[in-house]
PASEBA-1860 file (N, C-alpha, C; in nm, 3 decimals):
! residues 268
1> FFLDITIL> 3.277/10.992/-14.249/3.222/10.892/-14.147/3.207/10.937/-14.001 ~ 3.254/11.063/-13.954/3.177/11.146/-13.845/3.032/11.210/-13.855 ~ 3.006/11.249/-13.966/2.906/11.332/-14.031/2.817/11.243/-14.066 ~ 2.848/11.099/-14.078/2.722/10.986/-14.108/2.668/10.942/-14.029 ~ 2.822/10.931/-13.847/2.715/10.887/-13.746/2.616/10.978/-13.656 ~ 2.692/11.145/-13.702/2.644/11.224/-13.633/2.463/11.228/-13.708 ~ 2.437/11.236/-13.821/2.361/11.183/-13.870/2.239/11.062/-13.784 ~ 2.303/10.995/-13.798/2.246/10.857/-13.808/2.161/10.847/-13.607
9> AHFWFWTS> 2.261/10.923/-13.511/2.248/10.953/-13.382/2.128/11.036/-13.379 ~ 2.135/11.158/-13.509/2.014/11.277/-13.495/1.883/11.198/-13.517 ~ 1.954/11.117/-13.643/1.793/11.042/-13.687/1.709/10.905/-13.577 ~ 1.864/10.850/-13.500/1.810/10.750/-13.397/1.728/10.824/-13.264 ~ 1.774/10.962/-13.285/1.698/11.032/-13.109/1.554/11.079/-13.122 ~ 1.553/11.142/-13.311/1.458/11.190/-13.366/1.332/11.057/-13.366 ~ 1.383/10.958/-13.381/1.296/10.860/-13.388/1.231/10.765/-13.221 ~ 1.321/10.787/-13.195/1.272/10.748/-13.036/1.144/10.814/-12.901
17> FQCGNLVL> 1.214/11.019/-13.023/1.135/11.071/-12.948/0.973/11.022/-13.035 ~ 1.002/11.057/-13.106/0.858/11.027/-13.202/0.791/10.896/-13.164 ~ 0.917/10.803/-13.079/0.776/10.684/-13.064/0.733/10.709/-12.937 ~ 0.804/10.804/-12.895/0.813/10.804/-12.714/0.661/10.877/-12.683 ~ 0.666/11.015/-12.776/0.538/11.064/-12.803/0.381/11.007/-12.877 ~ 0.434/10.872/-12.949/0.318/10.840/-13.021/0.292/10.772/-12.924 ~ 0.307/10.632/-12.839/0.271/10.572/-12.686/0.226/10.612/-12.591 ~ 0.291/10.787/-12.567/0.208/10.862/-12.479/0.039/10.916/-12.519
25> HLVWLILH> 0.079/10.950/-12.687/-0.086/10.948/-12.750/-0.148/10.851/-12.709 ~ -0.083/10.721/-12.762/-0.184/10.605/-12.762/-0.252/10.567/-12.645 ~ -0.153/10.577/-12.504/-0.214/10.613/-12.358/-0.335/10.721/-12.323 ~ -0.291/10.796/-12.354/-0.421/10.880/-12.357/-0.534/10.930/-12.407 ~ -0.496/10.825/-12.544/-0.644/10.782/-12.576/-0.741/10.671/-12.601 ~ -0.651/10.556/-12.488/-0.696/10.484/-12.433/-0.774/10.505/-12.324 ~ -0.675/10.600/-12.232/-0.752/10.656/-12.100/-0.899/10.756/-12.121 ~ -0.894/10.845/-12.223/-0.998/10.940/-12.251/-1.052/10.838/-12.326
33> LIINVWYS> -1.081/10.732/-12.339/-1.204/10.666/-12.422/-1.276/10.568/-12.294 ~ -1.209/10.503/-12.238/-1.249/10.476/-12.071/-1.294/10.577/-11.987 ~ -1.279/10.670/-11.959/-1.358/10.781/-11.936/-1.535/10.808/-11.947 ~ -1.473/10.845/-12.127/-1.605/10.832/-12.187/-1.683/10.728/-12.230 ~ -1.654/10.612/-12.205/-1.716/10.462/-12.181/-1.790/10.493/-12.049 ~ -1.749/10.515/-11.937/-1.818/10.549/-11.832/-1.917/10.603/-11.791 ~ -1.864/10.733/-11.837/-1.978/10.833/-11.800/-2.114/10.815/-11.891 ~ -2.048/10.795/-12.044/-2.170/10.702/-12.071/-2.264/10.622/-12.041
41> VLGIARMV> -2.191/10.538/-11.974/-2.268/10.434/-11.929/-2.373/10.485/-11.767 ~ -2.262/10.541/-11.685/-2.320/10.622/-11.549/-2.479/10.694/-11.635 ~ -2.469/10.757/-11.754/-2.588/10.847/-11.790/-2.684/10.811/-11.838 ~ -2.643/10.683/-11.907/-2.790/10.553/-11.950/-2.830/10.526/-11.865 ~ -2.814/10.542/-11.753/-2.823/10.351/-11.622/-2.933/10.495/-11.528 ~ -2.854/10.646/-11.530/-2.959/10.725/-11.474/-3.061/10.763/-11.566 ~ -3.084/10.752/-11.682/-3.143/10.778/-11.773/-3.273/10.688/-11.751 ~ -3.228/10.575/-11.730/-3.306/10.483/-11.747/-3.313/10.467/-11.593
49> ENTLISSG> -3.323/10.489/-11.484/-3.380/10.499/-11.394/-3.494/10.579/-11.358 ~ -3.494/10.736/-11.436/-3.549/10.790/-11.423/-3.646/10.784/-11.481 ~ -3.640/10.711/-11.592/-3.750/10.641/-11.624/-3.851/10.533/-11.635 ~ -3.770/10.449/-11.479/-3.874/10.332/-11.419/-3.951/10.434/-11.318 ~ -3.778/10.561/-11.229/-3.887/10.613/-11.144/-4.068/10.684/-11.195 ~ -4.040/10.800/-11.324/-4.094/10.834/-11.366/-4.260/10.757/-11.382 ~ -4.255/10.607/-11.476/-4.330/10.525/-11.492/-4.442/10.505/-11.347 ~ -4.368/10.459/-11.185/-4.401/10.393/-11.135/-4.337/10.291/-11.084
57> LLKSYNAV> -4.277/10.208/-11.164/-4.223/10.074/-11.179/-4.112/10.069/-11.069 ~ -4.059/10.159/-11.001/-3.973/10.147/-10.909/-4.073/10.164/-10.777 ~ -4.105/10.063/-10.683/-4.244/10.072/-10.604/-4.156/10.176/-10.516 ~ -4.064/10.183/-10.454/-3.994/10.234/-10.319/-3.997/10.373/-10.376 ~ -4.047/10.426/-10.498/-4.034/10.612/-10.488/-4.190/10.631/-10.524 ~ -4.304/10.512/-10.490/-4.432/10.554/-10.510/-4.516/10.625/-10.382 ~ -4.412/10.603/-10.318/-4.489/10.637/-10.102/-4.363/10.747/-10.049 ~ -4.369/10.862/-10.115/-4.255/10.955/-10.017/-4.308/11.036/-9.958
65> NISKVRYL> -4.238/10.989/-9.813/-4.290/11.089/-9.697/-4.269/11.234/-9.714 ~ -4.363/11.339/-9.804/-4.351/11.444/-9.869/-4.317/11.581/-9.669 ~ -4.387/11.517/-9.603/-4.424/11.561/-9.458/-4.315/11.672/-9.430 ~ -4.172/11.505/-9.441/-4.064/11.606/-9.422/-4.013/11.761/-9.498 ~ -4.061/11.796/-9.607/-4.017/11.880/-9.694/-4.102/11.978/-9.720 ~ -4.146/12.053/-9.603/-4.234/12.165/-9.503/-4.243/12.271/-9.648 ~ -4.129/12.311/-9.651/-4.092/12.448/-9.756/-3.969/12.404/-9.859 ~ -4.008/12.443/-9.934/-3.913/12.376/-10.061/-3.817/12.506/-10.111
73> AVVIDSEE> -3.726/12.497/-10.185/-3.694/12.675/-10.234/-3.566/12.603/-10.348 ~ -3.647/12.731/-10.520/-3.595/12.609/-10.600/-3.513/12.743/-10.649 ~ -3.382/12.806/-10.665/-3.299/12.821/-10.705/-3.242/12.838/-10.875 ~ -3.295/12.917/-10.967/-3.261/12.886/-11.097/-3.172/12.980/-11.151 ~ -3.129/12.941/-11.270/-3.001/13.043/-11.278/-3.121/13.133/-11.382 ~ -3.075/13.310/-11.361/-3.147/13.381/-11.429/-3.168/13.342/-11.600 ~ -3.101/13.353/-11.723/-3.082/13.303/-11.830/-3.195/13.201/-11.821 ~ -3.192/13.091/-11.764/-3.299/12.961/-11.790/-3.443/12.999/-11.733
81> ARETSKVL> -3.427/13.112/-11.606/-3.577/13.195/-11.533/-3.661/13.266/-11.652 ~ -3.602/13.199/-11.732/-3.679/13.320/-11.876/-3.740/13.271/-11.968 ~ -3.780/13.097/-11.938/-3.831/12.979/-12.003/-3.935/12.960/-11.864 ~ -4.035/13.084/-11.915/-4.164/13.065/-11.823/-4.197/12.875/-11.833 ~ -4.271/12.887/-11.930/-4.300/12.728/-11.977/-4.262/12.600/-11.916 ~ -4.084/12.642/-11.897/-4.014/12.550/-11.819/-4.040/12.575/-11.664 ~ -4.028/12.652/-11.599/-4.077/12.713/-11.432/-4.260/12.680/-11.424 ~ -4.331/12.712/-11.503/-4.434/12.600/-11.481/-4.422/12.422/-11.491
89> ELLCWLAS> -4.381/12.437/-11.589/-4.389/12.277/-11.618/-4.319/12.226/-11.454 ~ -4.210/12.279/-11.409/-4.099/12.242/-11.230/-4.254/12.227/-11.153 ~ -4.332/12.365/-11.157/-4.410/12.371/-11.089/-4.447/12.293/-11.030 ~ -4.621/12.281/-11.159/-4.666/12.111/-11.186/-4.625/12.046/-11.124 ~ -4.484/11.995/-11.176/-4.430/11.869/-11.059/-4.438/11.840/-10.999 ~ -4.401/12.000/-10.875/-4.357/11.954/-10.785/-4.506/11.944/-10.704 ~ -4.626/12.040/-10.766/-4.736/12.027/-10.714/-4.807/11.890/-10.689 ~ -4.777/11.773/-10.773/-4.802/11.665/-10.774/-4.747/11.608/-10.666
97> VGLKSICL> -4.647/11.608/-10.650/-4.571/11.527/-10.531/-4.624/11.532/-10.429 ~ -4.717/11.657/-10.413/-4.782/11.694/-10.248/-4.684/11.836/-10.235 ~ -4.665/11.931/-10.286/-4.573/12.023/-10.210/-4.658/12.201/-10.206 ~ -4.595/12.232/-10.060/-4.791/12.347/-10.045/-4.694/12.483/-10.057 ~ -4.562/12.412/-10.035/-4.452/12.584/-9.980/-4.374/12.578/-10.087 ~ -4.328/12.673/-10.167/-4.253/12.667/-10.247/-4.163/12.851/-10.288 ~ -4.052/12.841/-10.248/-4.011/12.950/-10.278/-3.898/12.937/-10.384 ~ -3.892/13.054/-10.464/-3.882/13.093/-10.611/-3.774/13.160/-10.621
105> YDREGVLK> -3.668/13.147/-10.664/-3.564/13.257/-10.675/-3.440/13.257/-10.748 ~ -3.428/13.328/-10.851/-3.282/13.413/-10.925/-3.250/13.532/-10.890 ~ -3.102/13.509/-10.960/-3.070/13.661/-10.881/-3.102/13.733/-10.932 ~ -3.101/13.752/-11.048/-3.156/13.874/-11.153/-3.314/13.937/-11.096 ~ -3.408/13.903/-11.040/-3.506/13.862/-11.078/-3.624/13.863/-11.118 ~ -3.578/13.720/-11.211/-3.644/13.738/-11.322/-3.815/13.628/-11.304 ~ -3.820/13.612/-11.253/-3.940/13.524/-11.206/-4.024/13.648/-11.126 ~ -3.950/13.735/-11.044/-4.001/13.828/-10.921/-4.100/13.925/-11.063
113> KSQTAIIE> -4.056/13.960/-11.178/-4.121/14.011/-11.250/-4.224/13.904/-11.322 ~ -4.242/13.772/-11.373/-4.295/13.711/-11.466/-4.398/13.635/-11.294 ~ -4.407/13.662/-11.238/-4.478/13.670/-11.069/-4.625/13.639/-11.149 ~ -4.630/13.730/-11.202/-4.789/13.781/-11.174/-4.861/13.665/-11.324 ~ -4.782/13.580/-11.427/-4.761/13.517/-11.515/-4.777/13.384/-11.464 ~ -4.700/13.360/-11.407/-4.656/13.178/-11.338/-4.753/13.156/-11.270 ~ -4.802/13.280/-11.153/-4.963/13.224/-11.103/-5.068/13.189/-11.148 ~ -5.057/13.260/-11.263/-5.227/13.223/-11.348/-5.152/13.133/-11.417
121> GLNKSQKA> -5.092/13.083/-11.486/-5.016/12.968/-11.540/-5.074/12.828/-11.465 ~ -5.040/12.831/-11.326/-4.960/12.751/-11.256/-5.165/12.672/-11.244 ~ -5.237/12.832/-11.173/-5.376/12.768/-11.169/-5.390/12.696/-11.260 ~ -5.415/12.767/-11.366/-5.480/12.717/-11.522/-5.432/12.600/-11.529 ~ -5.302/12.571/-11.518/-5.211/12.380/-11.497/-5.302/12.306/-11.466 ~ -5.338/12.344/-11.302/-5.358/12.219/-11.197/-5.504/12.208/-11.233 ~ -5.613/12.372/-11.297/-5.756/12.353/-11.296/-5.790/12.223/-11.432 ~ -5.677/12.275/-11.534/-5.686/12.104/-11.642/-5.636/12.035/-11.621
129> IEEGSDHG> -5.606/12.008/-11.514/-5.546/11.862/-11.436/-5.628/11.837/-11.341 ~ -5.701/11.872/-11.285/-5.813/11.825/-11.179/-6.009/11.767/-11.273 ~ -5.926/11.812/-11.368/-6.086/11.826/-11.433/-6.069/11.741/-11.513 ~ -5.956/11.650/-11.514/-5.907/11.531/-11.590/-5.855/11.425/-11.500 ~ -5.872/11.419/-11.395/-5.842/11.347/-11.281/-5.867/11.236/-11.239 ~ -5.987/11.156/-11.330/-6.015/11.073/-11.361/-5.965/10.950/-11.315 ~ -5.829/10.943/-11.392/-5.762/10.853/-11.392/-5.655/10.830/-11.252 ~ -5.717/10.900/-11.153/-5.674/10.908/-11.012/-5.550/11.004/-11.004
137> TLVEKHVD> -5.519/11.159/-11.072/-5.412/11.174/-11.035/-5.419/11.311/-10.922 ~ -5.328/11.283/-10.808/-5.357/11.368/-10.681/-5.267/11.478/-10.681 ~ -5.343/11.601/-10.725/-5.311/11.745/-10.726/-5.346/11.779/-10.592 ~ -5.259/11.871/-10.526/-5.266/12.020/-10.422/-5.348/12.103/-10.504 ~ -5.438/12.141/-10.470/-5.576/12.232/-10.500/-5.426/12.373/-10.520 ~ -5.419/12.422/-10.411/-5.290/12.507/-10.336/-5.171/12.524/-10.309 ~ -5.076/12.628/-10.344/-4.937/12.576/-10.361/-4.906/12.766/-10.344 ~ -4.897/12.781/-10.222/-4.798/12.922/-10.207/-4.691/12.956/-10.257
145> LEFVSFAD> -4.677/13.039/-10.266/-4.542/13.047/-10.375/-4.498/13.195/-10.317 ~ -4.361/13.216/-10.329/-4.242/13.331/-10.255/-4.128/13.340/-10.386 ~ -4.173/13.462/-10.425/-4.058/13.511/-10.476/-3.944/13.625/-10.461 ~ -3.840/13.563/-10.427/-3.705/13.602/-10.387/-3.596/13.633/-10.561 ~ -3.541/13.746/-10.458/-3.355/13.780/-10.571/-3.298/13.786/-10.511 ~ -3.190/13.799/-10.590/-3.080/13.874/-10.427/-3.065/14.003/-10.420 ~ -3.181/14.129/-10.438/-3.193/14.237/-10.343/-3.242/14.208/-10.246 ~ -3.271/14.064/-10.208/-3.346/14.009/-10.065/-3.242/13.941/-9.996
153> SKPAVAKA> -3.150/13.958/-10.067/-2.957/13.876/-9.983/-2.897/13.997/-9.887 ~ -2.800/14.010/-9.945/-2.678/14.136/-9.844/-2.766/14.236/-9.907 ~ -2.838/14.343/-9.948/-2.875/14.429/-9.857/-3.018/14.376/-9.793 ~ -3.035/14.326/-9.758/-3.114/14.259/-9.671/-3.031/14.263/-9.533 ~ -2.913/14.196/-9.534/-2.799/14.184/-9.406/-2.722/14.308/-9.357 ~ -2.748/14.404/-9.442/-2.681/14.544/-9.453/-2.834/14.621/-9.371 ~ -2.913/14.636/-9.397/-3.020/14.680/-9.286/-3.021/14.685/-9.206 ~ -3.069/14.494/-9.184/-3.054/14.427/-9.021/-2.938/14.465/-8.926
161> ANLLFAKH> -2.819/14.489/-8.999/-2.679/14.533/-8.936/-2.690/14.614/-8.879 ~ -2.765/14.778/-8.909/-2.761/14.909/-8.925/-2.839/14.937/-8.854 ~ -2.965/14.857/-8.824/-3.060/14.863/-8.762/-3.042/14.829/-8.588 ~ -2.967/14.683/-8.623/-2.891/14.689/-8.508/-2.792/14.751/-8.435 ~ -2.703/14.769/-8.503/-2.594/14.889/-8.495/-2.689/15.046/-8.420 ~ -2.753/15.093/-8.468/-2.803/15.216/-8.393/-2.904/15.166/-8.312 ~ -2.948/15.046/-8.277/-2.991/15.074/-8.183/-2.886/15.014/-8.071 ~ -2.811/14.978/-8.075/-2.712/14.922/-7.951/-2.594/14.967/-7.946
169> YASTKPEK> -2.519/14.946/-8.027/-2.426/15.012/-8.112/-2.360/15.119/-8.092 ~ -2.440/15.222/-8.098/-2.446/15.372/-8.130/-2.457/15.441/-8.053 ~ -2.499/15.409/-7.921/-2.479/15.458/-7.834/-2.375/15.432/-7.695 ~ -2.374/15.589/-7.654/-2.257/15.610/-7.595/-2.242/15.510/-7.415 ~ -2.322/15.427/-7.411/-2.286/15.316/-7.278/-2.174/15.226/-7.338 ~ -2.120/15.227/-7.224/-1.985/15.166/-7.283/-1.977/15.011/-7.275 ~ -2.104/14.885/-7.209/-2.130/14.821/-7.219/-2.181/14.783/-7.392 ~ -2.154/14.712/-7.426/-2.265/14.626/-7.542/-2.316/14.471/-7.530
177> PNFTESDM> -2.411/14.473/-7.581/-2.472/14.329/-7.570/-2.434/14.279/-7.639 ~ -2.454/14.136/-7.590/-2.401/13.983/-7.671/-2.486/13.961/-7.770 ~ -2.520/13.997/-7.947/-2.634/13.950/-7.965/-2.594/13.794/-7.968 ~ -2.740/13.740/-8.022/-2.782/13.639/-8.025/-2.809/13.591/-8.174 ~ -2.845/13.436/-8.198/-2.933/13.448/-8.343/-3.047/13.479/-8.348 ~ -3.104/13.486/-8.207/-3.277/13.515/-8.296/-3.226/13.683/-8.269 ~ -3.123/13.723/-8.197/-3.155/13.868/-8.274/-3.146/13.944/-8.402 ~ -3.073/13.882/-8.435/-3.017/13.905/-8.582/-3.218/13.850/-8.663
185> SEALQAVG> -3.217/13.745/-8.651/-3.351/13.685/-8.756/-3.476/13.843/-8.690 ~ -3.503/13.849/-8.591/-3.555/13.968/-8.572/-3.612/14.066/-8.650 ~ -3.407/14.089/-8.637/-3.355/14.210/-8.699/-3.382/14.262/-8.825 ~ -3.374/14.125/-8.888/-3.426/14.068/-9.062/-3.632/14.089/-9.080 ~ -3.658/14.044/-8.930/-3.750/14.020/-8.976/-3.824/14.227/-8.995 ~ -3.740/14.275/-8.911/-3.809/14.365/-8.913/-3.795/14.480/-8.964 ~ -3.705/14.429/-9.068/-3.695/14.526/-9.244/-3.703/14.488/-9.302 ~ -3.851/14.357/-9.287/-3.893/14.316/-9.411/-3.833/14.217/-9.447
193> YGGPEPDL> -3.752/14.120/-9.469/-3.666/14.018/-9.510/-3.635/13.913/-9.408 ~ -3.730/13.860/-9.372/-3.786/13.766/-9.320/-3.841/13.626/-9.387 ~ -3.844/13.510/-9.282/-3.883/13.436/-9.406/-3.866/13.279/-9.375 ~ -3.949/13.151/-9.414/-3.884/13.046/-9.380/-3.769/12.994/-9.398 ~ -3.723/12.923/-9.317/-3.627/12.856/-9.355/-3.652/12.693/-9.441 ~ -3.572/12.712/-9.563/-3.646/12.587/-9.710/-3.601/12.445/-9.605 ~ -3.598/12.344/-9.652/-3.551/12.204/-9.548/-3.485/12.148/-9.659 ~ -3.482/12.190/-9.843/-3.444/12.124/-9.958/-3.461/12.221/-10.014
201> LFVYGPVR> -3.336/12.229/-10.070/-3.319/12.382/-10.191/-3.195/12.286/-10.322 ~ -3.327/12.332/-10.415/-3.279/12.226/-10.527/-3.248/12.364/-10.643 ~ -3.079/12.283/-10.678/-3.046/12.437/-10.785/-3.062/12.397/-10.946 ~ -3.113/12.487/-11.034/-3.151/12.431/-11.158/-3.012/12.563/-11.239 ~ -2.953/12.516/-11.319/-2.805/12.601/-11.305/-2.690/12.530/-11.346 ~ -2.638/12.607/-11.467/-2.454/12.500/-11.519/-2.332/12.554/-11.375 ~ -2.384/12.613/-11.270/-2.306/12.652/-11.150/-2.351/12.543/-11.033 ~ -2.267/12.477/-10.935/-2.325/12.415/-10.852/-2.319/12.512/-10.755
209> CHMGFPAW> -2.407/12.574/-10.637/-2.383/12.691/-10.546/-2.548/12.747/-10.549 ~ -2.568/12.877/-10.463/-2.708/12.841/-10.394/-2.713/13.012/-10.505 ~ -2.658/13.038/-10.574/-2.638/13.174/-10.666/-2.707/13.309/-10.553 ~ -2.639/13.328/-10.465/-2.705/13.401/-10.351/-2.839/13.408/-10.270 ~ -2.881/13.298/-10.290/-3.030/13.316/-10.208/-2.992/13.337/-10.062 ~ -3.061/13.418/-9.987/-3.046/13.448/-9.842/-2.953/13.398/-9.803 ~ -2.866/13.398/-9.690/-2.797/13.267/-9.654/-2.806/13.221/-9.521 ~ -2.908/13.367/-9.461/-2.894/13.350/-9.276/-3.134/13.192/-9.294
217> RIRYTEIV> -3.110/13.194/-9.416/-3.241/13.110/-9.487/-3.209/12.958/-9.495 ~ -3.088/12.936/-9.548/-3.065/12.815/-9.598/-2.942/12.753/-9.499 ~ -2.955/12.761/-9.328/-2.845/12.719/-9.258/-2.854/12.548/-9.222 ~ -2.981/12.499/-9.195/-3.044/12.394/-9.230/-3.068/12.303/-9.384 ~ -2.986/12.418/-9.450/-3.086/12.332/-9.562/-2.991/12.244/-9.650 ~ -3.089/12.103/-9.670/-2.962/12.019/-9.766/-3.013/12.107/-9.929 ~ -2.880/12.121/-9.964/-2.896/12.163/-10.131/-2.871/12.073/-10.244 ~ -2.964/12.089/-10.343/-2.876/11.979/-10.444/-2.913/12.045/-10.561
225> HMGTLKSM> -2.743/11.980/-10.628/-2.795/12.058/-10.759/-2.851/11.984/-10.849 ~ -2.931/12.004/-10.971/-3.002/11.943/-11.034/-3.026/11.932/-11.200 ~ -2.906/12.006/-11.219/-2.828/12.036/-11.384/-2.890/12.151/-11.414 ~ -2.915/12.182/-11.579/-3.015/12.274/-11.623/-3.132/12.238/-11.610 ~ -3.223/12.412/-11.636/-3.351/12.379/-11.632/-3.424/12.283/-11.734 ~ -3.407/12.292/-11.864/-3.415/12.265/-12.019/-3.367/12.090/-12.013 ~ -3.322/12.023/-11.938/-3.241/11.916/-11.894/-3.311/11.797/-11.773 ~ -3.414/11.884/-11.725/-3.508/11.852/-11.575/-3.589/11.763/-11.636
233> EFGSLLKA> -3.555/11.648/-11.545/-3.625/11.513/-11.522/-3.758/11.489/-11.462 ~ -3.866/11.403/-11.491/-3.898/11.426/-11.305/-3.890/11.315/-11.240 ~ -3.852/11.222/-11.306/-3.744/11.066/-11.239/-3.638/11.112/-11.143 ~ -3.592/11.252/-11.151/-3.467/11.303/-11.084/-3.520/11.395/-10.980 ~ -3.653/11.447/-11.009/-3.695/11.524/-10.921/-3.716/11.395/-10.767 ~ -3.759/11.329/-10.790/-3.859/11.263/-10.747/-3.780/11.125/-10.654 ~ -3.641/11.156/-10.694/-3.553/11.042/-10.685/-3.478/11.140/-10.560 ~ -3.518/11.238/-10.598/-3.391/11.438/-10.472/-3.515/11.392/-10.393
241> IHKFTKVH> -3.593/11.428/-10.347/-3.685/11.426/-10.246/-3.706/11.314/-10.181 ~ -3.670/11.186/-10.263/-3.709/11.037/-10.154/-3.568/11.013/-10.112 ~ -3.483/11.072/-10.151/-3.366/11.074/-10.089/-3.344/11.156/-9.956 ~ -3.381/11.281/-9.979/-3.388/11.370/-9.889/-3.472/11.309/-9.759 ~ -3.546/11.228/-9.779/-3.673/11.219/-9.678/-3.584/11.102/-9.595 ~ -3.485/10.996/-9.631/-3.415/10.902/-9.523/-3.308/10.899/-9.481 ~ -3.258/11.143/-9.482/-3.179/11.136/-9.459/-3.181/11.169/-9.306 ~ -3.064/11.145/-9.218/-3.077/11.262/-9.103/-2.999/11.334/-9.070
249> QNYGMFDI> -3.090/11.460/-9.014/-2.928/11.583/-9.011/-2.939/11.594/-8.875 ~ -2.790/11.626/-8.840/-2.762/11.675/-8.736/-2.734/11.837/-8.722 ~ -2.754/11.856/-8.581/-2.755/12.076/-8.584/-2.682/12.045/-8.510 ~ -2.609/12.171/-8.528/-2.466/12.207/-8.470/-2.518/12.398/-8.369 ~ -2.391/12.473/-8.351/-2.435/12.551/-8.301/-2.363/12.660/-8.408 ~ -2.425/12.787/-8.348/-2.362/12.935/-8.439/-2.336/12.988/-8.370 ~ -2.212/13.057/-8.293/-2.185/13.190/-8.213/-2.226/13.284/-8.280 ~ -2.348/13.357/-8.251/-2.298/13.509/-8.384/-2.198/13.603/-8.307
257> NSCDLALF> -2.158/13.560/-8.140/-2.106/13.668/-8.138/-1.960/13.675/-8.133 ~ -1.885/13.608/-8.266/-1.744/13.568/-8.315/-1.766/13.655/-8.435 ~ -1.896/13.734/-8.464/-1.898/13.769/-8.606/-1.883/13.952/-8.590 ~ -1.782/14.024/-8.584/-1.806/14.227/-8.558/-1.933/14.245/-8.642 ~ -1.997/14.251/-8.547/-2.140/14.329/-8.596/-2.082/14.498/-8.686 ~ -2.006/14.538/-8.656/-1.985/14.654/-8.694/-1.942/14.654/-8.866 ~ -1.869/14.558/-8.884/-1.791/14.501/-9.005/-1.949/14.518/-9.146 ~ -2.038/14.461/-9.057/-2.149/14.451/-9.197/-2.270/14.607/-9.234
265> ACQP> -2.203/14.635/-9.078/-2.314/14.805/-9.095/-2.264/14.846/-9.167 ~ -2.355/14.967/-9.269/-2.328/15.014/-9.402/-2.373/15.149/-9.336 ~ -2.284/15.247/-9.341/-2.303/15.447/-9.279/-2.425/15.398/-9.419 ~ -2.565/15.501/-9.369/-2.595/15.595/-9.491/-2.554/15.686/-9.609
END
């Protein structure tokens, strides 16, 4: 009798445990389904919006104030940067919008190595579009390209810090100068790593970061992650530029004296 009660208790406990697991599993499946449906709807809505923007049906995107984007930087994952045809397609889109100055960056310097091929390909594409511009396609005739890699980032800061350290801190003078932001900018320019600050920076790749783009050049830059290069869309590109032109930026102050320059200096 006691054995039967023990068996019955174990059976009841096991059944309750299984039912509880079943309910939890069912709740998890329902939540998973809701989240999948939600993201699917967002994806479809985004795809439809990009299509409408690309086709010109959304009139608010037809007149973009491109003058606010005087310099654009494009950061591309090094693996995706090997797809030269996609890079050229992206550059043609940017040129058709009216952008004249573009900086291309990838960490490993793949774009630098393909610099000649990219410039020649862009010139050929623009020439072909200009010859068939009977349909009113507006294309800028000249685009200035700059090619940057990680070699222009951290090593540049070290060289500039070494220059300032040797010029001011290595002396026997007891008083050390108070450096300003302009002093660091001049040092970077002196070692050959100066350059304009982009107004807008697009990131194409699997990660949401600037992948080592020179930090001193993006102090006031708006950074937008655009997804992977192979999934790029003209509509999303135009939407990001349009959104940037509607943003009001507030500028703060940075005190370079709070940083110990000697920490950045690298001994030869």
